[in-house]
N, C-alpha and C positions, 0 to 999 in steps of 0.2 A: 666755631668761630669766636673771636676774641671782644669783635667791632661791635657798636651797640648804635652806629649809625646807620641810616636807613634803613630802607625795607628787608626780611628776611630774603627774598627771594633775586637780589642784585650777587648777593654768594652763593646760589647755589646756580649748578655747575650744569644743571639735567641738560640743556640741550647745546652746550659746547663742547661735548663726549667726541672723541674718535671714536669713527667705524669699526668697526673688528676687521680684518684684513679677510679673515672668511666669510663676511656677509660681503665684503664691494662685489661687482661683476664688473671687472678686468677685460677690455674690450679685446678685439680682437688683433692683431698686431698687422701692423701695414705693411706690403709684401717687402721684404729687405733680401739686403744686398742684390737688386739687380745687377743684368751684364750691361755696361758701358753706364754709372749712375754716377762717377764720381771719374773726377780727371786727373790725372796721372800726374800730371807738369803743376797742377796746379799751380803755383808760387805759395799763396797762402795755410798750406796743406802746416797739417805740424805735423812733419817725417824729416829723418836722418836724413842726414847727406849720400849715404848712400844706397837709403833706398832709390831718391828722383833722382839720381846719375842711373840705377840699374833697369828707370822704368822713358830713361833717356834714351840713351840706348836699343831696346827693344819698342819705343816711337820710331828712330831710327829705322831701324829694319822693317817692322811694321807699313813704313811710305814708302814704299816700291812703287814705279811711277809706271805708268800704267803703255801700251804699244802705242800709242796717238803718241804721250810727254819725247819717249823714248827714238821717236824716228822725227818727229818736232826736233829736238838737237840734234839730229843728224842734218837736215835739211827743210830751212826752216817752208818750206814752201811746199813739200810732201802732204803734209795733213790735209791744204785746200784742194791739189791737184787727186786725194784716193778720195778725196768726197765730188770728186766731179766739177770743180770751181777755178777761175783761173787765183794764182797766187796777190792775195793784196800785195801793194806798192810798198812796206815797211817789211816785208816777208821775202824781195825781194832783194830789196836792201839787205836786211839778214844775212843770205846765202850768200849775198856780194862781198861784202864784209867777212863772211867768214870764210870763203875761199882764198881773201888775200890775206887771210894772215894764217890760214894755214901752209902760206906759200913762203910767208913771213918765218915759218915757225923752220920749214923744211932751209930753208938760205943759214935758220940764224946754224942749225943743227951741222950741217952739210962744213958749216964752218969751225966746229968744235972740235981738239984735237983729243983723238980715243973716245969717238965718234964712230960708228961702221954703218951704214946705214946702208 
């Protein structure tokens, strides 16, 4: 050491040395790569646009409607009837609106030239 200021112990690095890597005990790694631990559609994720689009396509395919949801789209009163209940007022109104819209679409379809029904 070139300095003569202070106590010599100040300049010794006895307790400041790093331990050897072979002496350090490495803890067991936590369960890595668990299924469904990552949201593929996360907007803050650093993924390429191509990977995001691919994840969006698979997400659309995997979100298929249940049987009850499919039936509800055809007839709004059907789920309640399946469970032995009277359909709600809103379901009855939805069914009525759906019937009216189907009639309107049939009339429009019949009036279009080139369409055969």
